[in-house]
GULO-383541 format. One line per 2 residues: number of its first residue (from 1); their letters; for each residue x, y, z of N, C-alpha, C. Coordinates in nm, 3 decimals. Example, Ala and Ser with C-alpha at 12.3 -4.5 7.8 and 13.67 -1.06 7.14 Angstrom:
1 = AS = 1.319:-0.569:0.780:1.230:-0.450:0.780:1.320:-0.330:0.780 ~ 1.285:-0.225:0.708:1.367:-0.106:0.714:1.290:0.003:0.787
REM end
This chain:
1 = ML = 11.903:8.371:8.739:12.008:8.430:8.656:11.974:8.412:8.507 ~ 11.986:8.521:8.435:11.963:8.518:8.291:12.066:8.427:8.224
3 = TV = 12.022:8.348:8.125:12.115:8.260:8.055:12.156:8.323:7.922 ~ 12.268:8.277:7.869:12.314:8.325:7.740:12.212:8.292:7.632
5 = EQ = 12.149:8.175:7.644:12.046:8.136:7.547:11.929:8.233:7.546 ~ 11.890:8.283:7.663:11.783:8.382:7.670:11.826:8.514:7.607
7 = VA = 11.950:8.551:7.630:12.004:8.673:7.571:11.999:8.665:7.418 ~ 12.033:8.548:7.366:12.048:8.530:7.221:11.923:8.479:7.151
9 = AC = 11.808:8.487:7.217:11.685:8.426:7.165:11.643:8.475:7.028 ~ 11.674:8.599:6.994:11.632:8.652:6.863:11.733:8.621:6.753
11 = GV = 11.843:8.555:6.788:11.940:8.511:6.689:12.050:8.609:6.656 ~ 12.035:8.733:6.701:12.133:8.837:6.669:12.162:8.919:6.795
13 = VP = 12.290:8.933:6.828:12.330:9.019:6.940:12.413:9.133:6.883 ~ 12.354:9.252:6.868:12.427:9.363:6.808:12.537:9.416:6.899
15 = VV = 12.650:9.446:6.840:12.762:9.506:6.910:12.751:9.656:6.889 ~ 12.721:9.729:6.996:12.686:9.870:6.985:12.794:9.958:7.048
17 = VL = 12.848:10.050:6.968:12.948:10.145:7.017:12.881:10.282:7.029 ~ 12.877:10.336:7.149:12.812:10.465:7.174:12.913:10.566:7.226
19 = ED = 12.920:10.681:7.160:13.010:10.788:7.202:12.941:10.884:7.298 ~ 12.807:10.879:7.302:12.729:10.974:7.381:12.613:10.899:7.447
21 = ES = 12.597:10.917:7.576:12.490:10.849:7.650:12.351:10.881:7.595 ~ 12.336:10.999:7.538:12.206:11.039:7.486:12.162:10.954:7.366
23 = QA = 12.255:10.882:7.306:12.224:10.796:7.191:12.170:10.661:7.236 ~ 12.184:10.628:7.363:12.156:10.492:7.410:12.010:10.453:7.397
25 = VP = 11.921:10.534:7.449:11.778:10.499:7.451:11.718:10.493:7.311 ~ 11.739:10.595:7.224:11.684:10.583:7.089:11.740:10.466:7.011
27 = TA = 11.867:10.432:7.035:11.926:10.316:6.968:11.860:10.188:7.015 ~ 11.841:10.175:7.145:11.776:10.056:7.201:11.635:10.042:7.146
29 = KA = 11.561:10.152:7.140:11.424:10.146:7.090:11.419:10.110:6.942 ~ 11.516:10.159:6.864:11.523:10.126:6.722:11.551:9.978:6.701
31 = LL = 11.639:9.922:6.782:11.670:9.779:6.774:11.548:9.696:6.812 ~ 11.481:9.734:6.919:11.361:9.662:6.963:11.253:9.662:6.855
33 = KG = 11.236:9.776:6.792:11.135:9.789:6.687:11.165:9.693:6.571 ~ 11.293:9.661:6.553:11.333:9.569:6.447:11.337:9.424:6.491
35 = GI = 11.296:9.397:6.615:11.288:9.259:6.663:11.407:9.210:6.743 ~ 11.504:9.296:6.766:11.622:9.257:6.845:11.595:9.287:6.992
37 = TA = 11.610:9.186:7.075:11.571:9.196:7.216:11.688:9.205:7.314 ~ 11.811:9.204:7.262:11.929:9.219:7.348:12.034:9.302:7.275
39 = ME = 12.105:9.384:7.348:12.211:9.465:7.287:12.335:9.464:7.376 ~ 12.448:9.457:7.311:12.577:9.457:7.380:12.642:9.593:7.361
41 = IT = 12.645:9.673:7.466:12.709:9.804:7.460:12.854:9.788:7.501 ~ 12.946:9.823:7.412:13.086:9.793:7.436:13.155:9.897:7.525
43 = FR = 13.252:9.849:7.599:13.333:9.936:7.684:13.452:9.994:7.607 ~ 13.429:10.020:7.477:13.533:10.084:7.397:13.531:10.235:7.414
45 = TS = 13.425:10.288:7.475:13.414:10.432:7.496:13.380:10.462:7.641 ~ 13.401:10.589:7.678:13.373:10.631:7.816:13.223:10.641:7.843
47 = AA = 13.142:10.635:7.737:12.997:10.647:7.753:12.930:10.514:7.787 ~ 13.006:10.407:7.792:12.949:10.273:7.807:12.867:10.257:7.935
49 = KG = 12.927:10.289:8.048:12.857:10.266:8.175:12.727:10.346:8.183 ~ 12.734:10.473:8.148:12.615:10.557:8.152:12.509:10.512:8.054
51 = SI = 12.553:10.465:7.938:12.459:10.418:7.836:12.385:10.293:7.883 ~ 12.459:10.202:7.945:12.397:10.080:7.999:12.294:10.116:8.105
53 = AK = 12.329:10.211:8.190:12.238:10.253:8.297:12.110:10.313:8.239 ~ 12.123:10.393:8.135:12.006:10.457:8.074:11.913:10.353:8.012
55 = VS = 11.970:10.258:7.938:11.886:10.156:7.874:11.821:10.068:7.980 ~ 11.898:10.031:8.081:11.846:9.947:8.188:11.726:10.012:8.257
57 = KE = 11.733:10.143:8.275:11.627:10.216:8.347:11.511:10.254:8.257 ~ 11.542:10.298:8.134:11.439:10.359:8.049:11.381:10.265:7.943
59 = VP = 11.452:10.155:7.915:11.401:10.059:7.817:11.408:9.919:7.879 ~ 11.327:9.892:7.980:11.338:9.766:8.054:11.310:9.641:7.972
61 = EM = 11.239:9.656:7.860:11.212:9.541:7.775:11.333:9.497:7.694 ~ 11.438:9.580:7.690:11.562:9.544:7.622:11.657:9.478:7.721
63 = IV = 11.710:9.362:7.685:11.814:9.298:7.766:11.945:9.368:7.730 ~ 12.001:9.441:7.823:12.122:9.518:7.794:12.243:9.453:7.861
65 = GA = 12.350:9.442:7.785:12.472:9.383:7.837:12.593:9.468:7.805 ~ 12.708:9.427:7.854:12.832:9.499:7.833:12.928:9.415:7.750
67 = GT = 12.987:9.476:7.650:13.084:9.405:7.566:13.223:9.464:7.582 ~ 13.322:9.395:7.526:13.462:9.436:7.533:13.505:9.457:7.678
69 = VV = 13.458:9.369:7.764:13.497:9.374:7.906:13.630:9.301:7.921 ~ 13.734:9.373:7.961:13.868:9.315:7.964:13.933:9.317:8.103
71 = NL = 13.862:9.368:8.203:13.919:9.366:8.338:13.806:9.367:8.442 ~ 13.843:9.345:8.567:13.744:9.336:8.674:13.674:9.470:8.701
73 = EQ = 13.747:9.578:8.684:13.686:9.710:8.706:13.570:9.733:8.609 ~ 13.591:9.699:8.482:13.484:9.714:8.384:13.367:9.621:8.415
75 = LH = 13.399:9.500:8.458:13.294:9.405:8.495:13.205:9.463:8.604 ~ 13.266:9.515:8.709:13.189:9.571:8.821:13.113:9.696:8.779
77 = DA = 13.176:9.780:8.696:13.107:9.899:8.646:12.983:9.859:8.566 ~ 12.997:9.757:8.483:12.886:9.712:8.399:12.771:9.658:8.483
79 = VD = 12.803:9.574:8.580:12.699:9.515:8.665:12.632:9.624:8.750 ~ 12.712:9.717:8.801:12.658:9.827:8.881:12.560:9.912:8.798
81 = AG = 12.588:9.922:8.668:12.503:10.004:8.579:12.376:9.931:8.538 ~ 12.372:9.800:8.563:12.252:9.724:8.528:12.270:9.624:8.416
83 = AQ = 12.393:9.599:8.375:12.418:9.501:8.268:12.370:9.363:8.311 ~ 12.298:9.296:8.221:12.243:9.164:8.251:12.328:9.051:8.192
85 = FI = 12.424:9.087:8.109:12.518:8.988:8.058:12.649:9.056:8.022 ~ 12.754:8.976:8.016:12.889:9.026:7.991:12.948:8.950:7.871
87 = VC = 13.014:9.023:7.783:13.082:8.962:7.670:13.227:9.008:7.671 ~ 13.319:8.915:7.657:13.462:8.947:7.655:13.523:8.908:7.521
89 = PG = 13.621:8.984:7.473:13.687:8.948:7.347:13.774:8.824:7.359 ~ 13.819:8.795:7.481:13.901:8.678:7.508:13.855:8.609:7.634
91 = SD = 13.938:8.520:7.686:13.901:8.443:7.805:13.997:8.471:7.920 ~ 13.944:8.527:8.027:14.020:8.555:8.148:13.951:8.481:8.262
93 = PE = 14.016:8.380:8.320:13.951:8.301:8.424:13.906:8.383:8.544 ~ 13.979:8.489:8.574:13.943:8.574:8.688:13.810:8.647:8.661
95 = II = 13.794:8.697:8.539:13.670:8.767:8.503:13.553:8.670:8.499 ~ 13.575:8.552:8.442:13.468:8.452:8.434:13.423:8.412:8.574
97 = AE = 13.519:8.385:8.663:13.487:8.344:8.799:13.412:8.453:8.874 ~ 13.451:8.578:8.853:13.385:8.689:8.922:13.243:8.710:8.868
99 = AN = 13.225:8.694:8.738:13.091:8.705:8.680:13.000:8.596:8.737 ~ 13.054:8.476:8.749:12.978:8.366:8.809:12.938:8.400:8.954
101 = KL = 13.031:8.457:9.026:13.006:8.496:9.165:12.897:8.602:9.174 ~ 12.897:8.695:9.076:12.799:8.804:9.074:12.664:8.759:9.018
103 = GV = 12.661:8.640:8.960:12.537:8.588:8.906:12.496:8.651:8.775 ~ 12.594:8.688:8.694:12.564:8.750:8.565:12.616:8.661:8.452
105 = AI = 12.535:8.644:8.348:12.575:8.559:8.236:12.698:8.616:8.167 ~ 12.789:8.529:8.126:12.910:8.575:8.059:12.942:8.487:7.939
107 = TP = 12.984:8.553:7.831:13.028:8.483:7.711:13.171:8.525:7.681 ~ 13.270:8.442:7.716:13.409:8.477:7.688:13.446:8.441:7.545
109 = GV = 13.542:8.516:7.490:13.586:8.490:7.354:13.691:8.380:7.349 ~ 13.682:8.295:7.246:13.779:8.186:7.227:13.809:8.167:7.079
111 = VT = 13.926:8.109:7.053:13.958:8.059:6.919:14.036:7.929:6.925 ~ 14.074:7.886:7.047:14.158:7.767:7.061:14.095:7.664:7.155
113 = PS = 14.134:7.535:7.141:14.087:7.432:7.233:14.126:7.460:7.378 ~ 14.244:7.515:7.400:14.288:7.543:7.538:14.197:7.643:7.607
115 = EI = 14.156:7.747:7.534:14.066:7.846:7.592:13.930:7.783:7.625 ~ 13.884:7.697:7.537:13.756:7.629:7.560:13.765:7.539:7.684
117 = MM = 13.874:7.465:7.696:13.891:7.377:7.812:13.893:7.456:7.943 ~ 13.957:7.572:7.941:13.961:7.657:8.060:13.820:7.706:8.093
119 = GL = 13.746:7.749:7.992:13.610:7.796:8.014:13.518:7.688:8.066 ~ 13.533:7.568:8.013:13.450:7.456:8.058:13.469:7.429:8.207
121 = KL = 13.591:7.443:8.254:13.619:7.422:8.396:13.542:7.520:8.484 ~ 13.512:7.637:8.426:13.443:7.741:8.501:13.293:7.745:8.469
123 = GV = 13.245:7.643:8.400:13.102:7.631:8.377:13.048:7.698:8.252 ~ 13.136:7.747:8.166:13.090:7.813:8.042:13.044:7.708:7.942
125 = KV = 12.929:7.731:7.881:12.875:7.638:7.781:12.855:7.703:7.645 ~ 12.850:7.837:7.644:12.838:7.911:7.519:12.953:8.010:7.511
127 = FK = 13.029:8.002:7.402:13.146:8.087:7.385:13.130:8.182:7.267 ~ 13.190:8.298:7.280:13.201:8.390:7.167:13.319:8.343:7.082
129 = FF = 13.297:8.319:6.953:13.409:8.283:6.865:13.449:8.411:6.793 ~ 13.565:8.464:6.830:13.605:8.598:6.785:13.756:8.609:6.763
131 = PA = 13.797:8.676:6.655:13.717:8.725:6.543:13.686:8.612:6.445 ~ 13.560:8.585:6.425:13.514:8.463:6.359:13.572:8.441:6.219
133 = ET = 13.550:8.534:6.131:13.594:8.513:5.992:13.746:8.508:5.981 ~ 13.815:8.585:6.062:13.962:8.585:6.059:14.019:8.450:6.101
135 = FG = 13.951:8.383:6.195:14.001:8.256:6.248:13.929:8.134:6.192 ~ 13.879:8.146:6.070:13.829:8.027:6.002:13.679:8.010:5.996
137 = GL = 13.604:8.099:6.061:13.459:8.096:6.052:13.397:7.960:6.083 ~ 13.301:7.922:6.001:13.228:7.796:6.024:13.317:7.674:6.016
139 = KA = 13.417:7.678:5.931:13.508:7.565:5.918:13.577:7.537:6.052 ~ 13.622:7.642:6.117:13.688:7.628:6.247:13.589:7.584:6.355
141 = IK = 13.470:7.641:6.352:13.368:7.605:6.451:13.332:7.457:6.440 ~ 13.319:7.408:6.318:13.288:7.266:6.297:13.400:7.178:6.351
143 = AL = 13.523:7.221:6.330:13.638:7.144:6.379:13.641:7.142:6.531 ~ 13.616:7.255:6.594:13.617:7.263:6.740:13.500:7.188:6.803
145 = SG = 13.391:7.177:6.730:13.273:7.108:6.782:13.294:6.958:6.795 ~ 13.392:6.905:6.723:13.421:6.762:6.731:13.461:6.718:6.871
147 = PF = 13.570:6.774:6.925:13.612:6.733:7.060:13.529:6.796:7.172 ~ 13.449:6.897:7.137:13.369:6.966:7.240:13.222:6.969:7.198
149 = PQ = 13.156:6.853:7.193:13.017:6.849:7.146:12.918:6.916:7.241 ~ 12.961:6.943:7.363:12.870:6.998:7.464:12.859:7.150:7.459
151 = IR = 12.935:7.217:7.373:12.935:7.363:7.374:12.872:7.418:7.246 ~ 12.837:7.549:7.253:12.787:7.619:7.136:12.853:7.757:7.127
153 = FI = 12.830:7.823:7.017:12.905:7.945:6.989:12.816:8.063:6.948 ~ 12.869:8.184:6.974:12.815:8.306:6.917:12.929:8.369:6.837
155 = PT = 12.939:8.339:6.707:13.047:8.394:6.626:13.028:8.545:6.603 ~ 13.136:8.617:6.617:13.134:8.763:6.602:13.264:8.805:6.534
157 = GG = 13.253:8.901:6.444:13.371:8.948:6.372:13.368:8.901:6.228 ~ 13.324:8.989:6.139:13.313:8.953:5.998:13.180:8.890:5.962
159 = VN = 13.091:8.873:6.058:12.957:8.819:6.030:12.868:8.936:5.987 ~ 12.789:8.915:5.883:12.703:9.021:5.833:12.578:8.961:5.768
161 = QS = 12.495:9.046:5.709:12.369:8.999:5.652:12.391:8.898:5.538 ~ 12.502:8.912:5.467:12.525:8.825:5.351:12.574:8.686:5.388
163 = NA = 12.636:8.670:5.505:12.686:8.536:5.541:12.622:8.479:5.668 ~ 12.532:8.555:5.731:12.470:8.509:5.856:12.390:8.381:5.837
165 = AE = 12.327:8.365:5.721:12.242:8.248:5.697:12.319:8.117:5.716 ~ 12.442:8.113:5.667:12.522:7.991:5.679:12.550:7.958:5.825
167 = YF = 12.570:8.061:5.905:12.590:8.039:6.049:12.461:7.990:6.114 ~ 12.348:8.052:6.079:12.220:8.013:6.138:12.186:7.867:6.109
169 = KN = 12.233:7.816:5.998:12.201:7.678:5.959:12.276:7.575:6.043 ~ 12.380:7.618:6.113:12.460:7.527:6.194:12.402:7.518:6.335
171 = PK = 12.368:7.399:6.384:12.306:7.385:6.516:12.398:7.424:6.632 ~ 12.527:7.437:6.607:12.620:7.477:6.712:12.619:7.628:6.736
173 = IV = 12.547:7.700:6.650:12.541:7.845:6.662:12.417:7.886:6.740 ~ 12.437:7.953:6.853:12.325:8.004:6.933:12.270:8.130:6.868
175 = AV = 12.360:8.215:6.824:12.325:8.342:6.761:12.453:8.395:6.697 ~ 12.441:8.506:6.627:12.560:8.572:6.575:12.568:8.712:6.635
177 = GG = 12.690:8.761:6.644:12.711:8.898:6.691:12.763:8.982:6.576 ~ 12.734:9.111:6.581:12.782:9.198:6.475:12.729:9.339:6.489
179 = SW = 12.777:9.426:6.402:12.737:9.567:6.409:12.682:9.619:6.277 ~ 12.658:9.528:6.181:12.612:9.576:6.050:12.476:9.643:6.056
181 = MV = 12.395:9.609:6.154:12.262:9.669:6.165:12.261:9.794:6.253 ~ 12.375:9.824:6.316:12.381:9.940:6.404:12.525:9.992:6.408
183 = TK = 12.570:10.043:6.294:12.707:10.093:6.286:12.722:10.222:6.366 ~ 12.846:10.254:6.398:12.874:10.376:6.473:12.823:10.499:6.399
185 = DM = 12.843:10.503:6.267:12.797:10.618:6.188:12.645:10.630:6.189 ~ 12.575:10.517:6.181:12.429:10.520:6.184:12.378:10.581:6.314
187 = VV = 12.443:10.546:6.424:12.403:10.600:6.554:12.432:10.749:6.561 ~ 12.553:10.787:6.524:12.593:10.929:6.531:12.504:11.016:6.444
189 = NG = 12.467:10.964:6.327:12.386:11.041:6.234:12.236:11.031:6.261 ~ 12.199:10.957:6.366:12.059:10.947:6.402:11.974:10.870:6.302
191 = EF = 12.035:10.773:6.236:11.963:10.695:6.135:11.890:10.576:6.201 ~ 11.797:10.609:6.289:11.732:10.506:6.368:11.633:10.421:6.287
193 = DA = 11.572:10.481:6.185:11.485:10.402:6.097:11.565:10.297:6.022 ~ 11.686:10.333:5.983:11.773:10.238:5.912:11.816:10.126:6.006
195 = IT = 11.841:10.159:6.132:11.877:10.057:6.231:11.763:9.958:6.247 ~ 11.642:10.010:6.254:11.524:9.923:6.265:11.509:9.834:6.142
197 = EK = 11.527:9.893:6.025:11.513:9.817:5.900:11.614:9.704:5.890 ~ 11.740:9.734:5.922:11.845:9.633:5.913:11.830:9.527:6.023
199 = SK = 11.781:9.569:6.138:11.757:9.475:6.248:11.646:9.377:6.211 ~ 11.543:9.429:6.150:11.432:9.344:6.107:11.477:9.243:6.001
201 = AA = 11.560:9.288:5.909:11.611:9.198:5.806:11.693:9.085:5.868 ~ 11.772:9.117:5.970:11.855:9.017:6.036:11.771:8.917:6.115
203 = TD = 11.675:8.967:6.192:11.592:8.877:6.272:11.496:8.796:6.184 ~ 11.449:8.855:6.075:11.363:8.781:5.982:11.440:8.664:5.920
205 = LY = 11.566:8.688:5.888:11.649:8.581:5.830:11.665:8.467:5.930 ~ 11.689:8.502:6.055:11.703:8.400:6.160:11.575:8.318:6.173
207 = KE = 11.461:8.386:6.176:11.332:8.317:6.189:11.304:8.226:6.067 ~ 11.342:8.275:5.952:11.321:8.198:5.829:11.396:8.066:5.832
209 = IR = 11.515:8.066:5.890:11.598:7.946:5.893:11.569:7.859:6.014 ~ 11.552:7.921:6.129:11.531:7.846:6.254:11.384:7.817:6.282
211 = G = 11.294:7.893:6.220:11.152:7.870:6.239:11.098:7.931:6.367
REM end
């Protein structure tokens, strides 16, 4: 089973919103060219399942996952399409347990100690901290790390190229999530060179700090 740490190895997990399945493969290739090895395709659109299937089949070197998974139906659709990891905006014990049963890595969203304690019971060790900047960013993560030294985070929401360095410097951060390197408009307008450029800048920053 793929681990969250393997998913996040390049330091950045892009949150990708696709309105059209035909955008999936060129977007994945543009991200890969910029050094990003995993992408989270969100279930915010009807194109999500088909897009995951296309990337899984046509770009096997990209680790493709499903984001914004909020129910069991989406979880099963994602796994059926070939998703190798699942990301949720919040924490649902039923979804976490089912992902564990299916053998797929899952990162549930948390902002409170109670959510973390529930996740720990189900074997979660890496949590999505979302929306990160709205709920205190690094200050909150440092506070939560006190009573829970065994866990780490992937902060998402308000993280961008200008503040990612501060997150990378914290050992409790596995990676950061965000869409600044692959915005919806960039995808729709076919700005794949720009996606590659911004992806490279993000992964270069991670390498510079983490070595």
